[in-house]
C-alpha positions, 0 to 999 in steps of 0.5 A: 318610100315616095309611093307610100308618102303619095298614098298617105297624102292622098288618103288624108286629103280624101278623108278631109273631103269624105266627111263633108261629102258624106254630110252632103249625101245625108242631107240629100237623102233626108231631103228626098225622103221628106219630099216624098213624105210631103207630096205623098 
């Protein structure tokens, strides 16, 4: 039971961070693509 609770809290924490992390990656990718388009 204790192990399951730890996994649950880990995944809820991960999901909270995953949203902002995906947003950061999306912004980075868009920035790189725009940079390539502008400089090419």
